[in-house]
N, C-alpha and C positions, 0 to 999 in steps of 0.2 A: 504494499500499500504504500510506503513509504517514497520507494521508485517510480512508481506511478503519480504519486504527489510531486516529485520533482519533475518528473518527464511534464505536467503539465504547465510548471510555475517556466519552465526552460523556452517549452511549443508558446507562452504567450509574449515570451521576452522576442524571441524571433518575431513575431509577429507585429509587435509592437515597434522596435526597430526596422522594423520594414518600411511600415507604415511610415512612422516619422519621416525617413529620406526618403520616398518617394518622389519620382522626377512632377517639377513641375510640368506640366503638360501647356505650352505655348504655342496659340496658331496664330497664322500671319498668311496674306495674300502673297501666293507666288511673285503674279507677275508686278506688284507693286513695288515702290521705293521705298515706302513708309516704312518697314520691318528693317532694315540696313545697320541701322546703331546697333538694334540687337545681334545682328549675326556679329559686325565689328566688334563688338564685348566680349562675345566668345570665341572669337578670334585672337584679341587679345588677352585674353582670359581675368578678363576684367568679370566675366559672367563664368562661372564653372560648368563646362557643358555634362558636366555628370548630375549635376542637381537639375537642371533641363531639356524637355524633348520640347523639338520645335516640331511640328505639325504644321503643315505643308496645303492650302485650299485653292481653287482655283478660281471660285466669288469671295463676296463680302456675304453671300444669299447664304452659303455653304458653310463659310466660317461665321456665322454666326447660330445658326443652325447648332452647331457641335458645340457653342460656348451654353445654348439656352439648354443643349438636355446635359448639361454636365459631362461631356464629352472631351472636353479642355477646360484647363484653371483659366488659363489670361487671353488676350486676344489684341490684335493690335486692328479696331475694328470701324470702319467709317459711324461718324456719330450718329448717321440716322437708324442705323441695326439696331443701336445699344436705344435709344430712344423708340421706337418702334416694338421691341421684345418689352421691354419696360410698361407699357401702354399695354401690352397683354398678361400683364403679372408674373411675368417669368422675372423672376432672381434674379439678375446682374444688375453691377453698376458699372459708371464712369469715375476709374482709380483718377484719371487727369489726362492733360491734352497728350500728343507724342506724336504726331507729324500734320503740319499746317501747306497751306496752297496747295500746289502741284497739278490744279486741275485746270485743263483746260476748252476751248471750242475748235472744233480742230475741220478742215472742209477740205471742197474738191480744190484742188491748184484753179480751176476757170472763175471761183469765185473771192473776190478782193475785199469786199464791204461785208460790215455784217448787217447792213440791210440789205442787201444780195439774198438773205433768208427769210426773206419776209414771206410768211403766208407758204413757206417750205419745211419738207420733215427733218425734224432734228433727232435721233437716237441717242438715248439714253442708258443706263441699268435701271429695271427698274425699282422702285421705291429706293433709289439710294440718295446720295447726296450731290449727287450729278446732276441728277432729274430737278431735284430741287432749287440749284443754281440755274440749268437752262431757266425753268420757270418766272425764276425770280427776275433775271435778266431779260427776259421778253417784257415784264411789266415795265423796269426799269427804262426801255430804250422803245418800248410803246412799238414795240413790233409782235408779228403772228406767227407764233412756231407749232408745226403738230409733231405734236409726240411721238416719236412711235420706240418702243419699249424691247428693250431686248434683257434675256439671260445671262448671257456671257459677252464680256468684251469682244472676243473672237467672233462672235456672231455679229457682232454692231460694227464693225471695222469690215466685215466682206460686205456688209449690205451696203456701206459707201464706196467700196470700188467697185461696186455691180450698177452704182447709180438709183437704187434702188430709195437712198435717201440722200439728203445732200451737206449732212454736220451728222459731226458725234461731240457728245461731251466724253472726256476719257480725263487720263494722269500716268501724272508722269510712273515712269520710264517708257511708257509707253509713244508719250508725247513728243520723245525724240526718238523711239525708234520710228517712227513714222511720217519724222516730218520732212525728209526730203519724198516722200509720196503725197503727203498733203498739205495743206496751211493752216496752220496757229492763225487763228484770225481775233483772237480774244482770250486774255487769263481771266480768271475770275477773281484772284487776287487785286486786279485794275479796281473792279468795286466794294471788295472786303480787305483788305493788305493783310497777312497775316492770319484768315480766317483758318477755322480748326475745319480739320478736313478727320482725320483717322485716332483715335484716343484711346489711351489704354484701356481694356474694360475685363473685367474682372467675374465671376460668380459671386453670390456671397456667400457661399460657404467656405470658401477659400477663404476669403476677407477675412472669417471670423476663427478662422483657426490657423490662418501664416501670417507672421509677422510682413505684410505689403514693406513697413515703410523701410526695410532694411534693401529691398528690390529697388525702387523708387531713389535710394542713395546713389547705387549702383548705377541708374539711367543719369542720375546729375553729373556723376564722376564721368560717364561716357559723353554725354554731350560738351562736357570742358577739358575733356581730349581731346574730342572731334577739331575742337576748332585751333587748339594750340598741332591739332597733327592733319590738317586739313588735305596736304598733299595726301598722307598715305590712304585716308580715308575715301580720297579720292578712287587711285591707284588699283583700293579696295573694291569700288563700285565698277569700276572699268571692267576687271575680271568676274565679280559676282555675275556680272548682266552683261559681259560680251559686247561691249562698248569700246568707241573711241572715245580717246582721254576726250576733243571734245562735245560728244555728245553728256560724258557722263556730268561735265563741266556746267552744260547746260544745263542739265534733270535737275543738280546743287541748287544752281543759281535759283530755280523755281521750285525749290524744297528749305524748309523751314523746319528745324524741329523744336521742340519743348515745351517742358512740361508742366508747366503753367496754365490755368484756369481762370483768364479774369473774367471781370462781371460782365463786361463786352462779348468776351467769348461765349458767354453761358447766354445773352440776349442774341448773337447771332445763331446760336441754338436752336432759341425757342423759336425764332424769327422764321427759320427754315421748317422748323416739326411741324407751325400751324399750317405752312401747304398742304403736309402728309394730312392733318386733320380737314383741311377743307376739300383734296381730296378723296378722301374719306379710305388711307389707307391704317389712318388709326381715331378710335372714338372717343379718345382722351388723351388730356398732356397728362404726362404720368407724375409724381413727384416724388424726390427725395433718388432725383437719377446719381448724383455727384457723390463719391463717396468723400466723405472729411476727414 
Protein backbone atom coordinates (compact mmCIF):
# COMPACT_ATOMS: atom_id res chain seq x y z
CA UNK A 1 0.00 0.00 0.00
CA UNK A 2 2.85 2.36 0.88
CA UNK A 3 4.47 1.76 -2.53
CA UNK A 4 1.19 2.46 -4.32
CA UNK A 5 0.80 5.69 -2.32
CA UNK A 6 4.33 6.85 -3.22
CA UNK A 7 3.77 5.95 -6.87
CA UNK A 8 0.57 8.01 -6.91
CA UNK A 9 2.44 11.02 -5.50
CA UNK A 10 5.19 10.61 -8.09
CA UNK A 11 2.68 10.48 -10.97
CA UNK A 12 0.93 13.52 -9.58
CA UNK A 13 4.19 15.47 -9.40
CA UNK A 14 5.17 14.50 -12.94
CA UNK A 15 1.75 15.53 -14.27
CA UNK A 16 1.93 18.81 -12.34
CA UNK A 17 5.35 19.66 -13.77
CA UNK A 18 4.27 18.76 -17.29
CA UNK A 19 1.21 20.99 -17.03
CA UNK A 20 3.17 23.84 -15.51
CA UNK A 21 5.75 23.84 -18.28
CA UNK A 22 3.42 23.38 -21.23
CA UNK A 23 4.51 25.51 -24.16
CA UNK A 24 2.58 28.68 -24.91
CA UNK A 25 0.59 28.04 -28.08
CA UNK A 26 1.06 31.22 -30.10
CA UNK A 27 -0.98 31.65 -33.29
CA UNK A 28 0.15 33.81 -36.22
CA UNK A 29 -0.98 34.59 -39.78
CA UNK A 30 1.76 33.25 -42.04
CA UNK A 31 1.42 35.81 -44.83
CA UNK A 32 1.42 38.84 -42.51
CA UNK A 33 4.36 40.93 -41.38
CA UNK A 34 2.67 41.48 -38.02
CA UNK A 35 4.43 38.57 -36.31
CA UNK A 36 7.96 39.45 -37.47
CA UNK A 37 9.14 40.80 -34.05
CA UNK A 38 7.89 37.59 -32.41
CA UNK A 39 9.83 35.37 -34.81
CA UNK A 40 12.85 37.66 -34.48
CA UNK A 41 12.72 37.51 -30.67
CA UNK A 42 12.79 33.72 -30.82
CA UNK A 43 15.65 33.78 -33.33
CA UNK A 44 17.66 36.08 -31.03
CA UNK A 45 16.85 33.99 -27.93
CA UNK A 46 15.00 36.89 -26.33
CA UNK A 47 12.12 34.44 -26.15
CA UNK A 48 12.89 30.81 -25.42
CA UNK A 49 11.69 28.55 -28.24
CA UNK A 50 11.35 25.76 -25.67
CA UNK A 51 8.55 27.76 -24.05
CA UNK A 52 6.67 28.75 -27.20
CA UNK A 53 4.98 26.73 -29.92
CA UNK A 54 4.31 28.83 -33.03
CA UNK A 55 1.19 27.72 -34.89
CA UNK A 56 0.68 29.18 -38.36
CA UNK A 57 -2.64 29.95 -40.02
CA UNK A 58 -3.51 31.08 -43.53
CA UNK A 59 -6.15 33.64 -42.58
CA UNK A 60 -7.27 35.81 -39.68
CA UNK A 61 -10.57 33.95 -39.63
CA UNK A 62 -8.86 30.58 -39.09
CA UNK A 63 -6.66 32.10 -36.39
CA UNK A 64 -9.66 33.63 -34.64
CA UNK A 65 -11.51 30.30 -34.67
CA UNK A 66 -8.53 28.58 -33.05
CA UNK A 67 -8.32 31.23 -30.32
CA UNK A 68 -12.01 31.25 -29.37
CA UNK A 69 -12.01 27.45 -29.13
CA UNK A 70 -8.92 27.42 -26.89
CA UNK A 71 -6.79 25.61 -29.45
CA UNK A 72 -4.17 28.32 -28.93
CA UNK A 73 -3.39 30.63 -26.01
CA UNK A 74 -2.25 33.83 -27.72
CA UNK A 75 -2.58 35.37 -31.17
CA UNK A 76 -1.49 38.41 -33.13
CA UNK A 77 -4.88 39.10 -34.61
CA UNK A 78 -6.70 41.91 -36.47
CA UNK A 79 -8.69 43.85 -33.89
CA UNK A 80 -12.01 43.30 -35.69
CA UNK A 81 -11.86 39.56 -35.04
CA UNK A 82 -11.28 40.16 -31.33
CA UNK A 83 -14.26 42.52 -31.04
CA UNK A 84 -16.48 40.17 -33.06
CA UNK A 85 -15.64 37.15 -30.92
CA UNK A 86 -16.09 39.14 -27.71
CA UNK A 87 -19.51 40.36 -28.87
CA UNK A 88 -20.58 36.73 -29.26
CA UNK A 89 -19.57 35.91 -25.70
CA UNK A 90 -16.25 34.20 -26.30
CA UNK A 91 -13.79 34.66 -23.46
CA UNK A 92 -10.88 36.41 -25.11
CA UNK A 93 -9.30 39.82 -24.57
CA UNK A 94 -7.03 42.38 -26.19
CA UNK A 95 -3.81 42.38 -24.17
CA UNK A 96 -2.07 45.17 -26.06
CA UNK A 97 -1.49 46.69 -29.45
CA UNK A 98 1.19 44.99 -31.51
CA UNK A 99 1.33 46.03 -35.18
CA UNK A 100 0.00 49.22 -36.79
CA UNK A 101 -0.66 50.60 -40.26
CA UNK A 102 0.48 48.20 -43.10
CA UNK A 103 -2.88 48.35 -44.93
CA UNK A 104 -3.28 49.82 -48.41
CA UNK A 105 -5.68 49.98 -51.32
CA UNK A 106 -4.26 48.47 -54.53
CA UNK A 107 -5.57 48.74 -58.09
CA UNK A 108 -4.77 47.68 -61.62
CA UNK A 109 -2.02 49.77 -63.20
CA UNK A 110 -4.46 51.65 -65.43
CA UNK A 111 -6.17 53.20 -62.40
CA UNK A 112 -4.14 56.14 -61.14
CA UNK A 113 -6.69 58.21 -59.19
CA UNK A 114 -8.86 57.18 -56.27
CA UNK A 115 -11.85 58.88 -57.92
CA UNK A 116 -11.66 56.32 -60.74
CA UNK A 117 -12.91 53.70 -58.30
CA UNK A 118 -16.27 55.39 -57.90
CA UNK A 119 -19.01 52.76 -58.49
CA UNK A 120 -16.30 50.12 -59.00
CA UNK A 121 -15.84 46.75 -57.27
CA UNK A 122 -13.38 46.64 -54.35
CA UNK A 123 -12.27 43.32 -52.89
CA UNK A 124 -11.97 42.88 -49.12
CA UNK A 125 -11.58 40.09 -46.63
CA UNK A 126 -15.04 39.64 -45.16
CA UNK A 127 -15.63 41.01 -41.65
CA UNK A 128 -12.03 42.19 -41.32
CA UNK A 129 -10.32 45.49 -40.58
CA UNK A 130 -9.60 45.67 -44.31
CA UNK A 131 -13.33 45.84 -44.98
CA UNK A 132 -14.21 48.56 -42.46
CA UNK A 133 -11.28 50.69 -43.61
CA UNK A 134 -12.60 50.60 -47.18
CA UNK A 135 -16.13 51.47 -46.06
CA UNK A 136 -14.81 54.33 -43.95
CA UNK A 137 -12.64 55.53 -46.85
CA UNK A 138 -15.71 55.68 -49.11
CA UNK A 139 -17.50 57.87 -46.56
CA UNK A 140 -14.53 60.19 -46.16
CA UNK A 141 -14.07 60.67 -49.90
CA UNK A 142 -17.77 60.67 -50.91
CA UNK A 143 -17.18 57.74 -53.22
CA UNK A 144 -19.31 54.67 -53.78
CA UNK A 145 -17.60 51.29 -53.73
CA UNK A 146 -19.25 47.97 -54.51
CA UNK A 147 -17.79 45.76 -51.78
CA UNK A 148 -16.93 42.20 -52.84
CA UNK A 149 -16.04 39.93 -49.92
CA UNK A 150 -13.50 37.11 -50.08
CA UNK A 151 -12.39 34.49 -47.60
CA UNK A 152 -8.65 34.50 -48.41
CA UNK A 153 -6.11 37.01 -49.79
CA UNK A 154 -5.22 34.68 -52.67
CA UNK A 155 -8.82 34.55 -53.90
CA UNK A 156 -9.01 38.34 -53.76
CA UNK A 157 -5.70 38.85 -55.59
CA UNK A 158 -6.67 36.43 -58.34
CA UNK A 159 -9.99 38.24 -58.82
CA UNK A 160 -8.09 41.49 -59.39
CA UNK A 161 -5.80 39.76 -61.88
CA UNK A 162 -8.85 38.53 -63.78
CA UNK A 163 -10.40 42.02 -63.75
CA UNK A 164 -13.40 40.71 -61.83
CA UNK A 165 -12.82 43.55 -59.37
CA UNK A 166 -10.95 46.84 -59.76
CA UNK A 167 -9.21 47.17 -56.40
CA UNK A 168 -8.27 45.23 -53.27
CA UNK A 169 -7.64 46.15 -49.65
CA UNK A 170 -4.47 44.39 -48.54
CA UNK A 171 -1.69 44.35 -45.94
CA UNK A 172 2.08 44.14 -45.80
CA UNK A 173 4.16 42.30 -46.92
CA UNK A 174 1.73 41.25 -49.66
CA UNK A 175 1.46 44.89 -50.74
CA UNK A 176 5.19 45.01 -51.55
CA UNK A 177 5.12 41.56 -53.10
CA UNK A 178 2.48 42.76 -55.58
CA UNK A 179 3.75 46.33 -56.03
CA UNK A 180 5.25 45.59 -59.48
CA UNK A 181 1.97 44.08 -60.66
CA UNK A 182 -0.53 46.51 -59.12
CA UNK A 183 -0.69 50.18 -58.16
CA UNK A 184 -0.71 51.33 -54.52
CA UNK A 185 -3.32 54.03 -54.76
CA UNK A 186 -3.86 54.85 -51.08
CA UNK A 187 -2.43 54.02 -47.67
CA UNK A 188 -5.10 54.00 -44.98
CA UNK A 189 -2.56 55.51 -42.58
CA UNK A 190 -2.99 58.78 -44.51
CA UNK A 191 -6.35 59.08 -42.75
CA UNK A 192 -5.43 57.34 -39.49
CA UNK A 193 -1.69 57.64 -38.75
CA UNK A 194 -0.43 54.73 -36.66
CA UNK A 195 -3.88 53.14 -36.56
CA UNK A 196 -4.08 49.79 -34.84
CA UNK A 197 -4.27 46.77 -37.08
CA UNK A 198 -3.25 43.57 -35.32
CA UNK A 199 -3.34 43.31 -31.54
CA UNK A 200 -2.00 40.79 -29.07
CA UNK A 201 -5.02 38.73 -28.05
CA UNK A 202 -5.37 36.06 -25.39
CA UNK A 203 -7.88 33.66 -23.96
CA UNK A 204 -9.12 34.69 -20.53
CA UNK A 205 -8.12 31.33 -19.07
CA UNK A 206 -4.52 31.88 -20.16
CA UNK A 207 -4.50 35.33 -18.55
CA UNK A 208 -5.87 33.84 -15.33
CA UNK A 209 -3.30 31.06 -15.12
CA UNK A 210 -0.19 32.84 -16.44
CA UNK A 211 1.83 35.97 -15.83
CA UNK A 212 1.37 37.83 -19.10
CA UNK A 213 3.47 40.74 -17.81
CA UNK A 214 6.66 38.70 -18.25
CA UNK A 215 5.91 38.18 -21.92
CA UNK A 216 4.95 41.83 -22.40
CA UNK A 217 8.26 42.90 -20.86
CA UNK A 218 10.14 40.69 -23.32
CA UNK A 219 8.23 42.25 -26.22
CA UNK A 220 9.07 45.73 -24.92
CA UNK A 221 12.72 44.71 -24.89
CA UNK A 222 12.40 43.23 -28.41
CA UNK A 223 10.91 46.43 -29.85
CA UNK A 224 13.73 48.50 -28.32
CA UNK A 225 16.28 45.97 -29.55
CA UNK A 226 14.88 46.31 -33.08
CA UNK A 227 15.29 50.10 -32.95
CA UNK A 228 19.01 49.77 -32.25
CA UNK A 229 19.49 46.80 -34.60
CA UNK A 230 17.21 47.84 -37.45
CA UNK A 231 19.58 46.66 -40.19
CA UNK A 232 19.76 43.19 -38.66
CA UNK A 233 15.97 43.16 -38.36
CA UNK A 234 15.71 44.20 -42.01
CA UNK A 235 18.01 41.35 -43.07
CA UNK A 236 15.98 38.93 -40.99
CA UNK A 237 12.81 40.06 -42.80
CA UNK A 238 14.50 39.72 -46.20
CA UNK A 239 15.35 36.11 -45.42
CA UNK A 240 12.00 35.34 -43.79
CA UNK A 241 9.86 36.52 -46.69
CA UNK A 242 12.39 35.98 -49.51
CA UNK A 243 12.23 39.68 -50.37
CA UNK A 244 14.68 42.06 -51.92
CA UNK A 245 16.28 44.68 -49.69
CA UNK A 246 14.08 47.38 -51.24
CA UNK A 247 10.86 45.41 -50.82
CA UNK A 248 11.52 44.71 -47.14
CA UNK A 249 12.61 48.28 -46.48
CA UNK A 250 9.39 49.60 -48.00
CA UNK A 251 7.28 47.08 -46.09
CA UNK A 252 8.82 48.12 -42.77
CA UNK A 253 8.41 51.81 -43.60
CA UNK A 254 4.66 51.21 -43.65
CA UNK A 255 4.62 49.06 -40.53
CA UNK A 256 4.76 50.24 -36.93
CA UNK A 257 5.23 48.04 -33.88
CA UNK A 258 3.99 49.20 -30.49
CA UNK A 259 2.43 47.61 -27.41
CA UNK A 260 0.81 50.82 -26.23
CA UNK A 261 -2.97 50.97 -26.45
CA UNK A 262 -3.81 54.68 -26.32
CA UNK A 263 -7.21 56.26 -25.83
CA UNK A 264 -7.12 57.40 -29.46
CA UNK A 265 -6.55 53.76 -30.51
CA UNK A 266 -9.56 52.61 -28.51
CA UNK A 267 -11.67 55.36 -30.06
CA UNK A 268 -10.52 54.32 -33.55
CA UNK A 269 -11.39 50.67 -32.92
CA UNK A 270 -14.79 51.56 -31.47
CA UNK A 271 -15.56 53.72 -34.51
CA UNK A 272 -14.66 50.88 -36.87
CA UNK A 273 -16.62 48.33 -34.85
CA UNK A 274 -19.72 50.51 -35.01
CA UNK A 275 -19.53 49.95 -38.78
CA UNK A 276 -19.65 46.22 -38.04
CA UNK A 277 -22.77 46.86 -35.96
CA UNK A 278 -24.38 48.71 -38.88
CA UNK A 279 -23.47 45.86 -41.24
CA UNK A 280 -25.03 43.30 -38.92
CA UNK A 281 -21.79 41.42 -38.32
CA UNK A 282 -22.29 41.88 -34.58
CA UNK A 283 -25.42 42.51 -32.52
CA UNK A 284 -23.83 44.44 -29.66
CA UNK A 285 -20.76 46.44 -28.68
CA UNK A 286 -18.91 44.32 -26.11
CA UNK A 287 -17.52 45.69 -22.87
CA UNK A 288 -14.29 44.89 -21.03
CA UNK A 289 -12.42 44.02 -24.21
CA UNK A 290 -9.07 45.39 -23.04
CA UNK A 291 -6.94 43.63 -20.46
CA UNK A 292 -5.90 46.06 -17.73
